[in-house]
C-alpha positions as CSV (number, residue, x, y, z in Angstrom):
1,M,-30.8,14.7,-20.6
2,P,-27.3,13.9,-21.9
3,S,-25.0,12.1,-19.6
4,G,-22.1,14.4,-18.5
5,S,-24.2,17.6,-18.7
6,P,-24.2,20.0,-15.7
7,A,-27.6,18.7,-14.7
8,S,-26.1,15.2,-14.2
9,G,-24.5,16.2,-10.9
10,A,-25.4,15.7,-7.3
11,G,-29.1,15.5,-6.5
12,R,-30.1,14.0,-9.8
13,V,-32.3,10.9,-9.6
14,I,-31.3,8.1,-11.9
15,A,-34.0,5.6,-13.2
16,G,-36.4,7.0,-10.6
17,R,-34.5,5.2,-7.9
18,Y,-30.9,6.3,-7.3
19,V,-30.1,9.8,-5.9
20,L,-26.6,11.0,-6.9
21,L,-24.8,12.2,-3.7
22,R,-21.2,13.0,-4.8
23,R,-18.6,12.0,-7.3
24,L,-16.2,9.3,-6.1
25,G,-13.8,9.4,-9.1
26,G,-13.6,9.0,-12.8
27,G,-11.6,7.7,-15.7
28,G,-11.5,7.5,-19.5
29,M,-15.0,5.9,-19.7
30,G,-17.0,7.9,-17.2
31,H,-17.7,9.1,-13.7
32,V,-18.3,7.0,-10.6
33,W,-20.9,8.5,-8.1
34,L,-21.9,7.7,-4.6
35,A,-25.7,7.2,-4.8
36,H,-28.6,6.5,-2.4
37,D,-30.8,3.6,-3.4
38,Q,-34.3,4.9,-2.4
39,R,-35.8,1.5,-2.7
40,L,-33.4,-0.4,-0.4
41,A,-32.3,2.6,1.7
42,C,-28.7,2.0,1.2
43,E,-25.7,3.4,-0.6
44,V,-24.3,2.1,-3.9
45,A,-21.8,3.3,-6.5
46,L,-23.1,4.3,-10.0
47,K,-20.9,4.4,-13.0
48,E,-22.0,7.1,-15.5
49,I,-21.0,7.1,-19.2
50,V,-19.5,10.4,-20.2
51,F,-19.1,11.7,-23.7
52,G,-16.7,14.6,-23.8
53,D,-17.9,15.8,-27.2
54,P,-21.7,15.7,-27.9
55,A,-20.9,15.5,-31.6
56,E,-18.8,12.4,-31.1
57,P,-19.3,10.1,-34.2
58,G,-22.2,7.7,-33.7
59,Q,-20.0,4.6,-34.3
60,D,-17.6,5.6,-31.4
61,R,-20.5,6.5,-29.2
62,D,-22.2,3.2,-29.8
63,A,-18.9,1.4,-29.1
64,R,-18.6,3.1,-25.7
65,V,-22.1,2.3,-24.8
66,A,-21.5,-1.3,-25.8
67,R,-18.3,-1.4,-23.7
68,A,-20.4,-0.3,-20.6
69,R,-22.8,-3.1,-21.1
70,A,-19.8,-5.5,-21.6
71,E,-18.3,-4.2,-18.3
72,A,-21.4,-5.0,-16.4
73,R,-21.7,-8.5,-18.0
74,H,-18.1,-9.4,-17.4
75,A,-17.9,-8.1,-13.8
76,A,-21.3,-9.7,-13.0
77,G,-19.9,-13.0,-14.1
78,L,-17.3,-12.7,-11.3
79,R,-19.9,-11.7,-8.7
80,G,-19.2,-13.2,-5.3
81,H,-15.4,-13.2,-5.8
82,P,-13.8,-11.7,-2.7
83,H,-11.3,-9.5,-4.8
84,V,-13.7,-8.1,-7.4
85,V,-16.0,-5.1,-6.9
86,T,-19.6,-6.6,-7.1
87,V,-21.8,-5.4,-9.9
88,H,-25.5,-5.4,-8.9
89,D,-27.2,-4.3,-12.1
90,V,-27.0,-2.3,-15.4
91,L,-29.8,0.0,-16.3
92,E,-30.8,2.5,-19.0
93,H,-31.4,6.2,-18.2
94,D,-31.8,8.9,-20.9
95,G,-30.8,6.3,-23.5
96,L,-27.4,5.5,-21.9
97,P,-26.4,2.7,-19.5
98,W,-25.5,3.2,-15.9
99,I,-23.8,0.4,-13.9
100,V,-24.9,-0.2,-10.3
101,M,-22.0,-1.4,-8.2
102,E,-21.0,-2.2,-4.7
103,Y,-20.0,0.9,-2.7
104,V,-16.8,0.1,-0.9
105,A,-16.8,2.4,2.2
106,G,-13.5,3.8,3.2
107,A,-11.7,2.6,0.1
108,V,-8.7,4.3,-1.4
109,D,-7.2,3.3,-4.7
110,L,-3.5,2.2,-4.8
111,R,-2.5,5.1,-6.9
112,D,-3.7,7.6,-4.3
113,L,-2.3,5.6,-1.5
114,L,1.1,5.6,-3.1
115,A,0.9,9.4,-3.8
116,R,0.1,10.0,-0.1
117,R,2.2,7.5,1.7
118,G,5.0,6.7,-0.8
119,R,6.2,3.3,-1.8
120,L,5.1,0.2,0.0
121,A,7.0,-2.6,1.6
122,P,7.7,-5.7,-0.5
123,A,5.5,-7.9,1.7
124,E,2.6,-5.5,1.4
125,C,3.0,-5.4,-2.3
126,A,3.0,-9.2,-2.4
127,R,-0.2,-9.4,-0.4
128,I,-1.9,-7.0,-2.8
129,G,-0.5,-8.8,-5.8
130,L,-1.7,-12.1,-4.5
131,A,-5.3,-10.8,-4.2
132,V,-5.3,-9.2,-7.6
133,L,-3.8,-12.3,-9.2
134,D,-6.6,-14.4,-7.7
135,A,-9.1,-12.0,-9.3
136,L,-7.4,-12.1,-12.6
137,T,-7.1,-15.9,-12.7
138,A,-10.8,-16.2,-11.9
139,G,-11.5,-14.0,-14.9
140,H,-9.1,-15.8,-17.1
141,E,-10.7,-19.1,-16.4
142,R,-14.0,-17.5,-17.7
143,G,-12.1,-16.2,-20.8
144,V,-12.3,-12.6,-19.5
145,M,-9.1,-10.4,-19.8
146,H,-9.1,-7.3,-17.7
147,R,-6.7,-5.3,-20.0
148,D,-6.2,-2.3,-17.7
149,V,-4.5,-3.6,-14.5
150,K,-2.9,-0.5,-12.9
151,P,-2.8,1.1,-9.4
152,A,-5.9,3.3,-10.0
153,N,-8.0,0.1,-10.6
154,I,-7.0,-1.5,-7.3
155,L,-9.0,-0.5,-4.2
156,L,-7.9,-1.0,-0.7
157,A,-10.5,-0.9,2.1
158,P,-11.0,-1.9,5.7
159,D,-11.8,-5.6,6.1
160,R,-14.6,-7.0,8.3
161,A,-12.4,-7.0,11.3
162,G,-11.6,-3.3,10.8
163,A,-8.0,-3.7,9.7
164,P,-7.1,-0.8,7.4
165,Y,-6.4,-1.7,3.8
166,G,-7.1,-5.4,4.6
167,R,-9.6,-5.8,1.7
168,V,-8.1,-5.7,-1.9
169,L,-10.5,-5.3,-4.8
170,L,-9.9,-5.2,-8.6
171,T,-12.3,-2.9,-10.3
172,D,-13.1,-1.4,-13.8
173,Y,-13.7,-4.2,-16.2
174,G,-14.8,-1.6,-18.7
175,I,-12.3,-2.5,-21.4
176,S,-12.2,-6.3,-20.8
177,V,-12.8,-8.7,-23.6
178,Q,-13.6,-12.3,-24.2
179,P,-11.4,-13.1,-27.2
180,D,-12.6,-16.6,-27.9
181,T,-16.3,-15.8,-28.1
182,G,-16.4,-13.7,-31.3
183,E,-17.3,-10.7,-29.1
184,T,-16.6,-7.3,-30.6
185,R,-13.4,-5.8,-29.3
186,Y,-14.2,-2.2,-28.2
187,T,-11.0,-0.5,-29.3
188,L,-11.5,3.1,-30.4
189,A,-9.7,3.9,-33.6
190,S,-7.9,6.9,-32.0
191,A,-6.4,5.2,-29.0
192,L,-4.9,2.1,-27.5
193,I,-7.2,0.4,-25.0
194,G,-5.3,0.3,-21.7
195,T,-3.0,2.6,-19.9
196,V,0.3,3.7,-21.3
197,G,3.1,2.5,-19.0
198,Y,1.2,-0.6,-17.9
199,L,0.5,-2.2,-21.3
200,A,2.3,-5.4,-22.2
201,P,4.7,-4.9,-25.2
202,E,2.7,-7.3,-27.3
203,R,-0.4,-5.2,-26.6
204,A,1.4,-2.0,-27.4
205,A,2.4,-3.5,-30.7
206,G,-1.2,-4.2,-31.5
207,G,-1.4,-7.9,-30.4
208,P,-4.3,-9.6,-28.8
209,A,-5.4,-9.5,-25.1
210,T,-4.2,-12.6,-23.3
211,P,-3.7,-13.7,-19.7
212,A,0.0,-13.2,-20.1
213,A,-0.6,-9.5,-21.0
214,D,-2.6,-9.0,-17.8
215,L,0.3,-10.5,-15.8
216,F,2.7,-8.1,-17.4
217,S,0.4,-5.2,-16.3
218,L,0.3,-6.7,-12.8
219,G,4.1,-6.7,-12.8
220,C,4.2,-3.0,-13.8
221,T,1.7,-2.3,-11.0
222,L,3.7,-4.1,-8.3
223,Y,7.0,-2.5,-9.5
224,H,5.3,0.9,-9.2
225,A,4.1,0.1,-5.7
226,V,7.4,-1.1,-4.3
227,E,9.7,1.3,-6.2
228,G,7.6,4.4,-6.2
229,R,7.3,4.8,-10.0
230,A,6.2,2.7,-13.0
231,P,9.0,0.8,-14.7
232,F,8.5,2.4,-18.1
233,A,7.4,5.9,-17.1
234,R,8.9,8.4,-19.4
235,A,8.4,12.1,-20.2
236,S,5.7,11.5,-22.8
237,P,3.1,8.7,-23.6
238,L,4.9,8.0,-26.9
239,A,8.2,7.6,-25.1
240,S,6.6,5.3,-22.5
241,V,5.1,3.1,-25.2
242,A,8.5,2.9,-26.9
243,A,10.2,2.0,-23.6
244,V,7.7,-0.8,-23.0
245,V,8.4,-2.3,-26.4
246,T,12.2,-1.8,-26.7
247,E,13.7,-1.1,-23.3
248,E,14.2,-3.2,-20.1
249,P,12.7,-1.9,-16.9
250,R,15.0,0.1,-14.6
251,P,16.7,-2.3,-12.1
252,P,14.6,-2.3,-8.9
253,L,16.4,-0.9,-5.9
254,R,13.8,-1.5,-3.1
255,A,12.0,-4.7,-4.2
256,G,13.9,-7.1,-2.0
257,A,12.2,-10.5,-2.0
258,L,9.8,-9.2,-4.7
259,E,12.5,-8.7,-7.3
260,P,12.4,-12.2,-8.8
261,V,8.6,-11.9,-9.1
262,L,9.0,-8.6,-11.0
263,R,11.7,-10.0,-13.2
264,G,9.5,-13.0,-14.2
265,L,6.4,-10.9,-14.9
266,L,8.2,-8.2,-16.9
267,V,9.7,-10.5,-19.5
268,K,9.1,-9.1,-23.0
269,D,8.3,-12.4,-24.6
270,P,4.8,-13.5,-23.4
271,G,5.8,-17.2,-24.0
272,L,8.7,-16.9,-21.5
273,R,6.8,-14.7,-19.0
274,A,6.2,-16.2,-15.5
275,S,2.9,-18.1,-15.2
276,A,0.1,-17.3,-12.8
277,R,0.8,-20.5,-10.9
278,D,4.5,-19.7,-10.4
279,T,3.8,-16.1,-9.5
280,E,1.2,-17.1,-7.0
281,A,3.6,-19.5,-5.3
282,E,6.3,-16.8,-5.1
283,L,4.0,-14.1,-3.8
284,A,2.6,-16.5,-1.1
285,R,6.2,-17.2,0.1
286,I,6.8,-13.5,0.5
287,V,3.5,-12.9,2.4
288,T,3.9,-16.0,4.6
289,P,7.7,-16.3,4.9
290,Q,9.5,-19.2,6.5
291,S,10.2,-18.9,10.2
292,E,13.9,-18.5,9.8
293,T,13.4,-15.3,7.7
294,Y,10.6,-13.5,9.5
295,P,9.8,-15.5,12.7
296,R,6.4,-15.3,14.2
297,A,5.7,-15.3,17.9
298,Q,6.3,-18.8,19.4
299,P,3.4,-20.4,21.3
300,E,5.1,-20.0,24.7
301,F,5.1,-16.3,24.3
302,G,1.3,-15.9,24.0
303,S,-2.0,-17.4,23.0
304,R,-3.4,-18.0,19.5
305,P,-2.8,-15.2,17.0
306,P,-5.6,-12.7,16.7
307,W,-6.7,-13.8,13.2
308,E,-7.8,-17.2,14.5
309,T,-10.4,-15.7,16.7
310,A,-11.1,-12.2,15.3
311,P,-14.9,-11.6,15.3
312,H,-16.7,-10.7,12.1
313,P,-19.2,-7.8,12.9
314,P,-22.3,-7.4,10.8
315,A,-22.2,-5.0,7.8
316,P,-22.8,-1.4,8.8
317,V,-26.4,0.0,8.5
318,G,-27.0,1.5,5.1
319,T,-24.6,-0.8,3.2
320,C,-26.0,-2.8,0.4
321,V,-25.0,-6.5,0.8
322,P,-25.7,-8.7,-2.3
323,S,-27.6,-11.9,-1.7
324,P,-25.5,-15.0,-2.0
325,V,-25.1,-16.1,-5.6
326,P,-24.2,-19.7,-6.3
327,T,-21.0,-19.5,-8.2
328,R,-18.6,-22.1,-9.5
329,R,-15.4,-21.3,-7.7
330,R,-12.0,-22.6,-8.7
331,R,-10.1,-24.5,-6.1
332,R,-7.3,-22.3,-4.8
333,P,-3.9,-23.9,-4.1
334,H,-3.2,-24.7,-0.5
335,A,-0.7,-21.8,-0.2
336,L,-3.2,-19.2,-1.4
337,R,-5.9,-20.6,0.8
338,A,-3.6,-20.3,3.8
339,V,-2.6,-16.8,2.9
340,L,-6.2,-15.5,2.3
341,A,-7.4,-17.2,5.5
342,G,-4.7,-15.2,7.3
343,G,-6.8,-12.0,7.0
344,L,-5.7,-9.8,9.8
345,G,-2.5,-11.7,10.4
346,L,-1.4,-11.0,6.8
347,L,-1.9,-7.3,7.4
348,L,0.4,-7.4,10.4
349,T,3.1,-9.1,8.4
350,L,2.9,-6.9,5.3
351,G,2.8,-3.7,7.3
352,G,6.0,-4.5,9.0
353,T,4.3,-5.1,12.3
354,W,5.6,-7.8,14.7
355,Y,3.9,-8.3,18.0
356,A,5.3,-9.5,21.3
357,L,2.8,-11.6,23.2
358,A,5.1,-12.1,26.2
359,G,2.6,-12.9,28.9
360,R,2.5,-16.1,31.0
361,E,-0.3,-18.2,32.3
362,P,-2.0,-17.0,35.5
363,G,-0.3,-18.3,38.6
364,V,3.2,-18.5,37.0
365,P,5.8,-16.3,38.8
366,G,6.3,-13.1,37.0
367,A,2.8,-13.0,35.5
368,A,2.0,-9.7,37.4
369,L,4.6,-7.9,35.2
370,P,2.7,-5.6,32.8
371,Y,4.0,-7.5,29.7
372,G,5.3,-10.7,31.2
373,E,8.6,-12.0,32.3
374,A,10.1,-12.2,28.7
375,V,9.7,-8.5,28.1
376,G,10.8,-7.9,31.7
377,L,9.5,-4.4,32.4
378,A,8.2,-3.8,36.0
379,E,6.4,-0.6,35.0
380,P,4.1,0.1,32.0
381,L,5.4,1.9,29.0
382,A,4.3,5.5,28.4
383,E,3.8,7.3,25.2
384,G,7.0,8.9,24.1
385,D,9.3,6.5,26.0
386,C,12.4,5.6,24.2
387,V,13.4,2.0,24.5
388,R,16.4,-0.3,24.2
389,A,15.6,-3.8,22.9
390,E,17.6,-7.0,23.4
391,W,16.5,-9.9,21.2
392,P,16.7,-13.6,22.1
393,G,19.9,-15.1,20.6
394,G,20.8,-11.7,19.2
395,T,18.5,-12.0,16.2
396,R,16.3,-9.0,15.7
397,F,12.5,-9.7,15.8
398,A,13.1,-13.3,16.7
399,G,10.7,-13.6,19.6
400,P,9.7,-10.8,22.0
401,P,12.4,-8.3,22.9
402,R,13.5,-7.7,26.4
403,L,13.0,-4.0,26.9
404,S,14.4,-1.2,29.0
405,R,12.9,2.3,29.2
406,D,14.5,5.7,28.6
407,P,11.6,8.1,29.3
408,A,13.7,11.2,28.5
409,C,15.4,9.8,25.4
410,T,18.7,11.0,26.7
411,G,20.7,7.8,27.0
412,R,22.7,6.0,24.3
413,A,21.1,5.6,20.9
414,P,17.6,4.1,21.5
415,D,16.3,1.3,19.4
416,G,12.9,2.9,19.1
417,Q,10.1,4.7,20.8
418,V,6.5,4.2,22.0
419,V,4.3,6.1,19.7
420,A,0.8,5.0,20.6
421,L,-1.0,3.2,23.5
422,P,-4.4,1.9,22.2
423,A,-6.7,0.7,25.0
424,S,-8.7,-2.6,25.2
425,A,-11.6,-3.7,27.3
426,S,-10.0,-7.0,28.2
427,A,-6.7,-9.0,28.0
428,G,-8.3,-11.2,25.3
429,E,-9.3,-8.2,23.3
430,A,-5.8,-6.8,23.6
431,R,-4.4,-10.0,22.2
432,E,-6.9,-10.1,19.4
433,R,-7.0,-6.4,18.4
434,G,-3.8,-4.9,19.8
435,P,-1.4,-5.8,16.9
436,A,-3.9,-4.5,14.3
437,L,-4.4,-1.3,16.2
438,C,-0.6,-0.8,16.4
439,E,-0.3,-1.4,12.7
440,E,-2.9,1.2,12.0
441,R,-1.6,3.8,14.5
442,T,2.0,3.5,13.2
443,R,1.3,3.2,9.5
444,E,1.7,6.8,8.6
445,L,4.8,7.3,10.6
446,R,6.4,4.1,9.1
447,G,5.7,5.5,5.7
448,R,7.7,8.6,6.5
449,L,10.8,6.8,7.8
450,A,13.4,4.9,5.8
451,D,13.9,1.7,7.8
452,V,11.6,0.9,10.7
453,R,9.2,-1.8,11.9
454,T,6.5,-1.9,14.5
455,V,6.3,-4.1,17.6
456,A,3.0,-4.3,19.5
457,V,3.8,-5.2,23.1
458,V,0.6,-6.7,24.4
459,P,-0.2,-6.9,28.1
460,A,0.3,-10.3,29.8
461,P,-2.9,-12.0,31.0
462,D,-2.2,-11.2,34.7
463,G,-0.5,-7.9,33.8
464,F,-3.4,-6.4,32.0
465,E,-4.3,-3.9,34.8
466,A,-0.7,-3.2,35.5
467,A,-0.2,-2.2,31.9
468,G,-3.1,0.3,32.1
469,R,-5.2,-1.9,29.9
470,R,-3.1,-0.7,26.9
471,T,-1.0,-2.2,24.2
472,A,2.3,-0.4,23.6
473,C,3.0,0.3,20.0
474,L,6.7,0.7,19.4
475,V,8.5,1.9,16.2
476,L,11.9,0.3,16.1
477,G,14.8,0.5,13.7
478,A,14.5,-2.5,11.4
479,H,18.2,-3.2,11.3
480,G,19.7,-1.0,14.0
481,P,19.0,1.9,16.4
482,L,16.9,4.9,15.6
483,Y,19.3,7.2,17.3
484,G,16.6,9.5,18.7
485,P,12.9,10.4,19.0
486,V,10.6,10.0,16.0
487,G,7.3,11.5,14.8
488,D,6.0,14.4,16.7
489,R,8.3,13.7,19.7
490,R,11.2,15.6,18.0
491,R,11.6,19.2,19.1
492,P,12.2,21.9,16.5
493,G,15.8,23.0,16.6
494,T,17.1,19.6,17.7
495,A,20.1,18.4,15.8
496,F,19.8,15.0,14.1
497,A,22.1,12.5,15.8
498,D,21.8,10.4,12.6
499,P,19.8,10.7,9.4
500,A,17.9,7.6,10.5
501,T,15.3,9.8,12.2
502,M,14.8,12.1,9.3
503,Q,11.3,11.8,7.9
504,R,9.7,12.6,4.5
505,R,8.8,16.3,4.3
506,D,11.1,17.3,7.2
507,C,12.6,20.7,6.7
508,L,16.3,21.1,7.7
509,D,18.5,24.0,8.8
510,V,21.9,23.0,7.7
511,R,24.6,24.3,10.0
512,S,27.5,22.5,8.2
513,G,28.0,19.6,5.8
514,R,27.7,17.2,8.7
515,E,25.0,18.8,10.9
516,A,21.3,19.5,10.3
517,R,18.6,20.6,12.6
518,L,14.8,20.1,12.4
519,V,12.9,23.4,11.7
520,S,9.4,24.4,10.7
521,C,8.7,24.3,6.9
522,A,6.7,27.5,7.3
523,G,9.8,29.5,7.8
524,E,13.3,29.7,6.2
525,H,15.0,26.3,5.7
526,D,17.9,25.0,3.7
527,E,16.6,21.6,2.6
528,Q,13.5,19.4,2.6
529,V,13.4,15.6,2.8
530,L,11.7,13.9,-0.2
531,G,12.5,10.3,0.2
532,F,15.1,7.6,0.5
533,V,17.4,5.5,-1.7
534,R,19.6,2.5,-1.0
535,L,23.1,2.3,-2.3
536,G,25.0,-0.9,-3.2
537,G,26.5,-3.1,-0.5
538,D,30.0,-2.4,-1.9
539,V,29.7,1.4,-1.5
540,T,31.6,2.7,1.5
541,L,30.3,5.6,3.6
542,A,32.9,7.9,2.3
543,E,32.0,7.0,-1.3
544,A,28.3,7.4,-0.5
545,R,28.8,11.0,0.6
546,S,30.2,11.8,-2.9
547,V,27.8,9.8,-5.0
548,A,24.5,10.1,-3.0
549,D,23.4,13.5,-4.6
550,A,23.6,11.9,-8.0
551,A,21.7,8.8,-6.9
552,C,19.0,10.9,-5.3
553,A,18.7,13.1,-8.4
554,R,18.2,9.9,-10.4
555,E,15.8,8.0,-8.1
556,V,14.0,10.8,-6.2
557,P,14.1,13.7,-8.6
558,P,12.8,17.0,-7.0
559,R,10.8,17.7,-10.2
560,D,8.6,14.7,-9.4
561,Y,7.5,16.6,-6.3
562,G,6.7,19.9,-8.0
563,F,10.1,21.6,-7.6
564,D,11.3,23.6,-10.6
565,P,14.5,21.9,-11.8
566,S,16.0,25.2,-13.0
567,V,15.9,26.5,-9.4
568,H,16.2,23.4,-7.3
569,T,18.5,20.4,-7.2
570,A,18.8,17.1,-5.2
571,G,20.7,16.8,-2.0
572,S,21.4,13.9,0.3
573,W,22.4,12.8,3.8
574,A,24.2,9.6,4.6
575,G,25.0,8.5,8.2
576,Q,27.0,6.0,10.0
577,G,23.9,4.2,11.3
578,A,22.9,2.9,7.9
579,W,26.4,1.6,7.2
580,K,26.7,-0.1,10.6
581,S,23.4,-1.9,10.0
582,G,24.2,-2.7,6.4
583,T,21.1,-1.0,4.9
584,H,23.1,1.7,3.1
585,A,20.0,3.9,3.2
586,V,20.5,7.5,2.1
587,V,18.1,10.4,2.8
588,C,17.2,12.4,-0.4
589,T,16.4,16.1,-0.1
590,V,15.8,19.1,-2.3
591,K,17.6,22.4,-2.0
592,R,18.2,25.6,-4.0
593,R,20.9,25.5,-6.7
594,N,22.2,28.9,-5.6
595,G,22.5,27.8,-1.9
596,G,19.7,30.2,-0.8
597,T,17.0,29.3,1.7
598,M,13.6,27.8,0.9
599,E,10.4,29.3,2.1
600,G,7.0,28.0,3.3
601,A,5.4,28.6,-0.1
602,E,7.4,25.8,-1.8
603,P,5.4,22.7,-3.1
């Protein structure tokens, strides 16, 4: 039965062994299915070759079948690499190959994550880039070019300690090639092999696949992740190809420390492009920054960080785990070994999480305080409490903050709020797992706000019971106060004290040019928040209020969110808080061109 026919769906048995359960995704080469291996009683992923046209010329059909076999051979050669999806086998069924691969439970590809959550923080992008670069370099050392590095081919999944998105995997070697072996290059006559917008200029011009070309694609991918769109995305594929070859990428606005890496990778001339070694060193410095830039908790504030002692639970029942395969592994530079060994600790850094292990040793005065003497609270924090934070030496996030509570959130502008209180079975478990739990519990909220970080306030050893056996997860303004409640703690109808607490997809009732209230998106509203943009450091607040609409129309265009540009236009909100903190962050909205209200049926 031909692959891709209606009978090739769920319930079909492949090669007498694999029962197709449901489709996981697909691409230009075929569908990927979740399947049950009846022999080993576990789940695997199967890649099915699909021919859109049964009358496809035999030469093209043979080329695609050969490409599938090549994918299995190339990926199998990287079996055992921690950042490559494992290929178990390639088999024939109905005359066509199927590739049996590792099923990565709980995985989401980077493209979908960006669509759901919006752009990522520079440190998070650097951590992902470091893992993908490691996979690419391992392939390059074997002579294998990936040729299609893009967000859709990067999977993020929970790691063995359960940290969300902690595992990074490069997948889909279906168009890879070994140029020095005389192997046939499976390039269809009708199309470029690769994805428009992520191709290197020399590849778009018909040049050969090289390691430098993969690095350019990695640069495009990281640019997309940190900026929210690809650097050469245009209205049509042809325009995108032309932009890759002839235009410079749009200057990044949100990349921060990642900007030099992007600049080095996106050089047009492959001979002048940044090398893998230099890129690896730069990414490692971002992920594990020097203490003066992003200080970690000092020893006197707590015990060993959780990634030094985090347990590694056995694989879940029903998961196929490949047998160890002897592989010749390249020696990673010291910086990369240190970063990869960080595991859970990296996730805390890249997600914006900073944790305050402020407890003291048993028997020391003040140890009975819930979070220790440094934090200073005599009572445990409750969910929804607003807090004021004072930092040692006046430097934000340098050591544990000394906190004061404002349960009603009615005092002067709070620095942040308690948004979650995950429980632990012991003080040791709280120290090991509390920061990761806070990173997970606050991830979605942080993705909806413009400029926040998380602090996990872990109970002191002798204050564990007094803290209710719970770690307090705070969301704090990264550079200044938050000016009010966040998340679901905001009451409809409440006026925003500052745009700092506006969140993506908030709907606004605009009473005047300077006042907006939070309202339900199901009813009438004047504007909806789409995202954020940062203006230059030399722009004053008064100037921002006159130029922000144009900046939002350029960087966060409503049409990208499904709004008809003939009916809708971009709006913006700029507040004093962003200018006092120096972030110059502007909230970008969408509104009707005629000034009318928007209804719940909008995109």
